[in-house]
ChimeraX commands (.cxc) that place a marker at each C-alpha (Angstrom):
marker #1 position 13.30,6.31,17.02 radius 0.5
marker #1 position 10.04,8.28,17.22 radius 0.5
marker #1 position 8.73,8.89,20.72 radius 0.5
marker #1 position 5.06,8.79,19.75 radius 0.5
marker #1 position 4.00,9.06,23.36 radius 0.5
marker #1 position 4.56,12.85,23.30 radius 0.5
marker #1 position 1.82,15.26,22.31 radius 0.5
marker #1 position 2.87,18.62,20.87 radius 0.5
marker #1 position 0.26,21.40,20.97 radius 0.5
marker #1 position 0.59,24.13,18.36 radius 0.5
marker #1 position -1.63,27.12,17.74 radius 0.5
marker #1 position -2.09,30.85,17.89 radius 0.5
marker #1 position -1.38,32.83,21.03 radius 0.5
marker #1 position -4.47,32.47,23.20 radius 0.5
marker #1 position -5.49,29.12,21.71 radius 0.5
marker #1 position -5.09,27.33,25.04 radius 0.5
marker #1 position -1.85,25.41,24.50 radius 0.5
marker #1 position -0.61,25.95,28.06 radius 0.5
marker #1 position -3.97,25.82,29.83 radius 0.5
marker #1 position -5.23,22.72,27.99 radius 0.5
marker #1 position -1.76,21.19,27.97 radius 0.5
marker #1 position -1.45,21.16,31.76 radius 0.5
marker #1 position -4.89,19.58,32.17 radius 0.5
marker #1 position -4.33,17.02,29.40 radius 0.5
marker #1 position -0.97,16.07,30.93 radius 0.5
marker #1 position -2.67,15.46,34.28 radius 0.5
marker #1 position -5.44,13.40,32.69 radius 0.5
marker #1 position -2.95,11.33,30.65 radius 0.5
marker #1 position -0.37,10.95,33.46 radius 0.5
marker #1 position 2.25,12.76,31.38 radius 0.5
marker #1 position 4.65,15.55,32.24 radius 0.5
marker #1 position 3.99,19.05,30.89 radius 0.5
marker #1 position 6.61,21.18,29.17 radius 0.5
marker #1 position 5.95,24.85,28.35 radius 0.5
marker #1 position 8.85,25.82,26.10 radius 0.5
marker #1 position 8.23,29.54,26.65 radius 0.5
marker #1 position 9.23,28.93,30.28 radius 0.5
marker #1 position 12.34,27.04,29.14 radius 0.5
marker #1 position 13.35,29.98,26.93 radius 0.5
marker #1 position 12.82,32.42,29.80 radius 0.5
marker #1 position 14.99,30.25,32.07 radius 0.5
marker #1 position 17.74,29.95,29.46 radius 0.5
marker #1 position 17.69,33.67,28.64 radius 0.5
marker #1 position 17.12,34.91,32.19 radius 0.5
marker #1 position 14.34,37.25,31.10 radius 0.5
marker #1 position 10.63,37.29,30.24 radius 0.5
marker #1 position 9.79,36.72,26.56 radius 0.5
marker #1 position 8.66,40.29,25.90 radius 0.5
marker #1 position 11.85,41.65,27.46 radius 0.5
marker #1 position 13.94,39.44,25.15 radius 0.5
marker #1 position 12.01,40.69,22.12 radius 0.5
marker #1 position 12.19,44.35,23.25 radius 0.5
marker #1 position 15.86,44.39,24.32 radius 0.5
marker #1 position 17.30,42.14,21.61 radius 0.5
marker #1 position 14.82,41.78,18.73 radius 0.5
marker #1 position 12.35,39.33,17.22 radius 0.5
marker #1 position 15.05,37.57,15.17 radius 0.5
marker #1 position 17.16,36.97,18.29 radius 0.5
marker #1 position 14.12,35.62,20.13 radius 0.5
marker #1 position 13.20,33.32,17.24 radius 0.5
marker #1 position 16.75,31.91,17.13 radius 0.5
marker #1 position 16.67,31.33,20.91 radius 0.5
marker #1 position 13.32,29.60,20.50 radius 0.5
marker #1 position 14.60,27.44,17.65 radius 0.5
marker #1 position 17.69,26.44,19.66 radius 0.5
marker #1 position 15.53,25.56,22.68 radius 0.5
marker #1 position 13.09,23.48,20.64 radius 0.5
marker #1 position 15.76,21.67,18.64 radius 0.5
marker #1 position 17.55,20.67,21.87 radius 0.5
marker #1 position 14.37,19.35,23.52 radius 0.5
marker #1 position 14.39,15.67,24.43 radius 0.5
marker #1 position 11.58,14.04,26.36 radius 0.5
marker #1 position 9.20,11.13,26.53 radius 0.5
marker #1 position 5.65,10.79,27.80 radius 0.5
marker #1 position 5.04,14.55,27.80 radius 0.5
marker #1 position 2.58,17.14,26.60 radius 0.5
marker #1 position 4.64,19.93,25.04 radius 0.5
marker #1 position 3.38,23.48,24.49 radius 0.5
marker #1 position 5.76,25.44,22.28 radius 0.5
marker #1 position 5.22,29.14,21.70 radius 0.5
marker #1 position 2.96,30.19,18.85 radius 0.5
marker #1 position 5.94,31.29,16.76 radius 0.5
marker #1 position 7.53,27.81,16.77 radius 0.5
marker #1 position 5.98,27.14,13.35 radius 0.5
marker #1 position 8.18,29.87,11.86 radius 0.5
marker #1 position 11.17,27.51,12.20 radius 0.5
marker #1 position 11.19,24.50,9.88 radius 0.5
marker #1 position 14.05,22.97,11.89 radius 0.5
marker #1 position 12.18,23.31,15.19 radius 0.5
marker #1 position 8.99,21.86,13.74 radius 0.5
marker #1 position 10.83,18.93,12.13 radius 0.5
marker #1 position 12.33,18.14,15.54 radius 0.5
marker #1 position 8.97,18.47,17.34 radius 0.5
marker #1 position 7.26,16.22,14.76 radius 0.5
marker #1 position 9.98,13.63,15.40 radius 0.5
marker #1 position 9.14,13.77,19.12 radius 0.5
marker #1 position 5.47,12.89,18.76 radius 0.5
marker #1 position 2.00,13.75,17.53 radius 0.5
marker #1 position 1.38,17.40,16.63 radius 0.5
marker #1 position -2.09,18.70,17.52 radius 0.5
marker #1 position -3.22,22.09,16.22 radius 0.5
marker #1 position -5.56,23.91,18.60 radius 0.5
marker #1 position -7.36,26.04,16.01 radius 0.5
marker #1 position -9.15,29.26,16.89 radius 0.5
marker #1 position -10.55,32.01,14.70 radius 0.5
marker #1 position -8.77,35.35,14.35 radius 0.5
marker #1 position -11.69,36.99,16.16 radius 0.5
marker #1 position -11.47,34.55,19.07 radius 0.5
marker #1 position -7.69,35.10,19.26 radius 0.5
marker #1 position -8.17,38.89,19.50 radius 0.5
marker #1 position -10.77,38.40,22.25 radius 0.5
marker #1 position -8.54,36.06,24.27 radius 0.5
marker #1 position -5.30,38.07,24.11 radius 0.5
marker #1 position -5.52,40.77,26.75 radius 0.5
marker #1 position -1.82,41.48,27.30 radius 0.5
marker #1 position -0.42,41.92,23.79 radius 0.5
marker #1 position 2.33,44.37,24.84 radius 0.5
marker #1 position 3.68,42.13,27.61 radius 0.5
marker #1 position 2.87,38.60,26.44 radius 0.5
marker #1 position 5.91,37.98,24.24 radius 0.5
marker #1 position 4.22,37.68,20.85 radius 0.5
marker #1 position 6.45,37.91,17.79 radius 0.5
marker #1 position 4.63,40.28,15.46 radius 0.5
marker #1 position 7.49,41.83,13.52 radius 0.5
marker #1 position 8.04,45.56,13.07 radius 0.5
marker #1 position 4.65,47.28,13.03 radius 0.5
marker #1 position 2.90,43.95,12.48 radius 0.5
marker #1 position -0.66,43.30,13.53 radius 0.5
marker #1 position -2.38,40.28,15.03 radius 0.5
marker #1 position -4.28,39.87,11.75 radius 0.5
marker #1 position -1.03,39.70,9.74 radius 0.5
marker #1 position 0.42,37.23,12.24 radius 0.5
marker #1 position -2.71,35.08,11.96 radius 0.5
marker #1 position -2.59,35.11,8.14 radius 0.5
marker #1 position 1.10,34.13,8.14 radius 0.5
marker #1 position 0.94,31.37,10.75 radius 0.5
marker #1 position -2.44,29.72,10.12 radius 0.5
marker #1 position -1.33,27.80,6.97 radius 0.5
marker #1 position 1.83,26.69,8.80 radius 0.5
marker #1 position -0.17,25.26,11.70 radius 0.5
marker #1 position -2.35,23.38,9.21 radius 0.5
marker #1 position 0.70,22.03,7.37 radius 0.5
marker #1 position 2.50,20.77,10.48 radius 0.5
marker #1 position -0.55,19.33,12.27 radius 0.5
marker #1 position -1.12,15.59,12.49 radius 0.5
marker #1 position -4.60,16.42,13.79 radius 0.5
marker #1 position -6.69,19.56,14.33 radius 0.5
marker #1 position -9.06,20.45,17.16 radius 0.5
marker #1 position -11.34,23.37,16.34 radius 0.5
marker #1 position -11.57,25.13,19.70 radius 0.5
marker #1 position -14.05,27.93,18.92 radius 0.5
marker #1 position -17.18,27.36,20.96 radius 0.5
marker #1 position -15.56,24.69,23.15 radius 0.5
marker #1 position -14.79,24.99,26.83 radius 0.5
marker #1 position -11.31,24.18,28.12 radius 0.5
marker #1 position -12.72,20.91,29.47 radius 0.5
marker #1 position -14.13,19.97,26.04 radius 0.5
marker #1 position -10.79,20.66,24.34 radius 0.5
marker #1 position -8.97,18.58,26.95 radius 0.5
marker #1 position -11.52,15.78,26.49 radius 0.5
marker #1 position -10.77,15.74,22.75 radius 0.5
marker #1 position -7.01,15.74,23.44 radius 0.5
marker #1 position -7.36,12.80,25.81 radius 0.5
marker #1 position -9.48,10.85,23.29 radius 0.5
marker #1 position -6.89,11.36,20.57 radius 0.5
marker link #1:1,2 radius 0.2
marker link #1:2,3 radius 0.2
marker link #1:3,4 radius 0.2
marker link #1:4,5 radius 0.2
marker link #1:5,6 radius 0.2
marker link #1:6,7 radius 0.2
marker link #1:7,8 radius 0.2
marker link #1:8,9 radius 0.2
marker link #1:9,10 radius 0.2
marker link #1:10,11 radius 0.2
marker link #1:11,12 radius 0.2
marker link #1:12,13 radius 0.2
marker link #1:13,14 radius 0.2
marker link #1:14,15 radius 0.2
marker link #1:15,16 radius 0.2
marker link #1:16,17 radius 0.2
marker link #1:17,18 radius 0.2
marker link #1:18,19 radius 0.2
marker link #1:19,20 radius 0.2
marker link #1:20,21 radius 0.2
marker link #1:21,22 radius 0.2
marker link #1:22,23 radius 0.2
marker link #1:23,24 radius 0.2
marker link #1:24,25 radius 0.2
marker link #1:25,26 radius 0.2
marker link #1:26,27 radius 0.2
marker link #1:27,28 radius 0.2
marker link #1:28,29 radius 0.2
marker link #1:29,30 radius 0.2
marker link #1:30,31 radius 0.2
marker link #1:31,32 radius 0.2
marker link #1:32,33 radius 0.2
marker link #1:33,34 radius 0.2
marker link #1:34,35 radius 0.2
marker link #1:35,36 radius 0.2
marker link #1:36,37 radius 0.2
marker link #1:37,38 radius 0.2
marker link #1:38,39 radius 0.2
marker link #1:39,40 radius 0.2
marker link #1:40,41 radius 0.2
marker link #1:41,42 radius 0.2
marker link #1:42,43 radius 0.2
marker link #1:43,44 radius 0.2
marker link #1:44,45 radius 0.2
marker link #1:45,46 radius 0.2
marker link #1:46,47 radius 0.2
marker link #1:47,48 radius 0.2
marker link #1:48,49 radius 0.2
marker link #1:49,50 radius 0.2
marker link #1:50,51 radius 0.2
marker link #1:51,52 radius 0.2
marker link #1:52,53 radius 0.2
marker link #1:53,54 radius 0.2
marker link #1:54,55 radius 0.2
marker link #1:55,56 radius 0.2
marker link #1:56,57 radius 0.2
marker link #1:57,58 radius 0.2
marker link #1:58,59 radius 0.2
marker link #1:59,60 radius 0.2
marker link #1:60,61 radius 0.2
marker link #1:61,62 radius 0.2
marker link #1:62,63 radius 0.2
marker link #1:63,64 radius 0.2
marker link #1:64,65 radius 0.2
marker link #1:65,66 radius 0.2
marker link #1:66,67 radius 0.2
marker link #1:67,68 radius 0.2
marker link #1:68,69 radius 0.2
marker link #1:69,70 radius 0.2
marker link #1:70,71 radius 0.2
marker link #1:71,72 radius 0.2
marker link #1:72,73 radius 0.2
marker link #1:73,74 radius 0.2
marker link #1:74,75 radius 0.2
marker link #1:75,76 radius 0.2
marker link #1:76,77 radius 0.2
marker link #1:77,78 radius 0.2
marker link #1:78,79 radius 0.2
marker link #1:79,80 radius 0.2
marker link #1:80,81 radius 0.2
marker link #1:81,82 radius 0.2
marker link #1:82,83 radius 0.2
marker link #1:83,84 radius 0.2
marker link #1:84,85 radius 0.2
marker link #1:85,86 radius 0.2
marker link #1:86,87 radius 0.2
marker link #1:87,88 radius 0.2
marker link #1:88,89 radius 0.2
marker link #1:89,90 radius 0.2
marker link #1:90,91 radius 0.2
marker link #1:91,92 radius 0.2
marker link #1:92,93 radius 0.2
marker link #1:93,94 radius 0.2
marker link #1:94,95 radius 0.2
marker link #1:95,96 radius 0.2
marker link #1:96,97 radius 0.2
marker link #1:97,98 radius 0.2
marker link #1:98,99 radius 0.2
marker link #1:99,100 radius 0.2
marker link #1:100,101 radius 0.2
marker link #1:101,102 radius 0.2
marker link #1:102,103 radius 0.2
marker link #1:103,104 radius 0.2
marker link #1:104,105 radius 0.2
marker link #1:105,106 radius 0.2
marker link #1:106,107 radius 0.2
marker link #1:107,108 radius 0.2
marker link #1:108,109 radius 0.2
marker link #1:109,110 radius 0.2
marker link #1:110,111 radius 0.2
marker link #1:111,112 radius 0.2
marker link #1:112,113 radius 0.2
marker link #1:113,114 radius 0.2
marker link #1:114,115 radius 0.2
marker link #1:115,116 radius 0.2
marker link #1:116,117 radius 0.2
marker link #1:117,118 radius 0.2
marker link #1:118,119 radius 0.2
marker link #1:119,120 radius 0.2
marker link #1:120,121 radius 0.2
marker link #1:121,122 radius 0.2
marker link #1:122,123 radius 0.2
marker link #1:123,124 radius 0.2
marker link #1:124,125 radius 0.2
marker link #1:125,126 radius 0.2
marker link #1:126,127 radius 0.2
marker link #1:127,128 radius 0.2
marker link #1:128,129 radius 0.2
marker link #1:129,130 radius 0.2
marker link #1:130,131 radius 0.2
marker link #1:131,132 radius 0.2
marker link #1:132,133 radius 0.2
marker link #1:133,134 radius 0.2
marker link #1:134,135 radius 0.2
marker link #1:135,136 radius 0.2
marker link #1:136,137 radius 0.2
marker link #1:137,138 radius 0.2
marker link #1:138,139 radius 0.2
marker link #1:139,140 radius 0.2
marker link #1:140,141 radius 0.2
marker link #1:141,142 radius 0.2
marker link #1:142,143 radius 0.2
marker link #1:143,144 radius 0.2
marker link #1:144,145 radius 0.2
marker link #1:145,146 radius 0.2
marker link #1:146,147 radius 0.2
marker link #1:147,148 radius 0.2
marker link #1:148,149 radius 0.2
marker link #1:149,150 radius 0.2
marker link #1:150,151 radius 0.2
marker link #1:151,152 radius 0.2
marker link #1:152,153 radius 0.2
marker link #1:153,154 radius 0.2
marker link #1:154,155 radius 0.2
marker link #1:155,156 radius 0.2
marker link #1:156,157 radius 0.2
marker link #1:157,158 radius 0.2
marker link #1:158,159 radius 0.2
marker link #1:159,160 radius 0.2
marker link #1:160,161 radius 0.2
marker link #1:161,162 radius 0.2
marker link #1:162,163 radius 0.2
marker link #1:163,164 radius 0.2
marker link #1:164,165 radius 0.2
view
């Protein structure tokens, strides 16, 4: 049974999943679920601390477990940007509802991310934002049911497009 009343927002760090998700949830009378917060609650630590003290692989497994266990209806869900690295997690999220890719350029992502060392971004050993972008961008495209190109749009304009869809 597919709960098509959920909206799942995927995209790069800084694409506006959480910010736009909260506002879209309000406008659509839905609940809002930020899975990064769920992971932090389950692990008892901020994302970056989990990555630093354990490692990226541990974090990604914790994220996959959290996403695969998620059950909800009538919600806007904002998984972390690395959710697309898990086929199992994405299959589960796609079964929960419509997947919307909030697409931003690599340049816009770099401009928006101010706290790279504390934000909890899975880059891999010595990885760069550019490498992360190149790896994830085709995955976002593949998993998306629809795409909103966010470059040049205000938060309000992105939310308006989410509500219309």
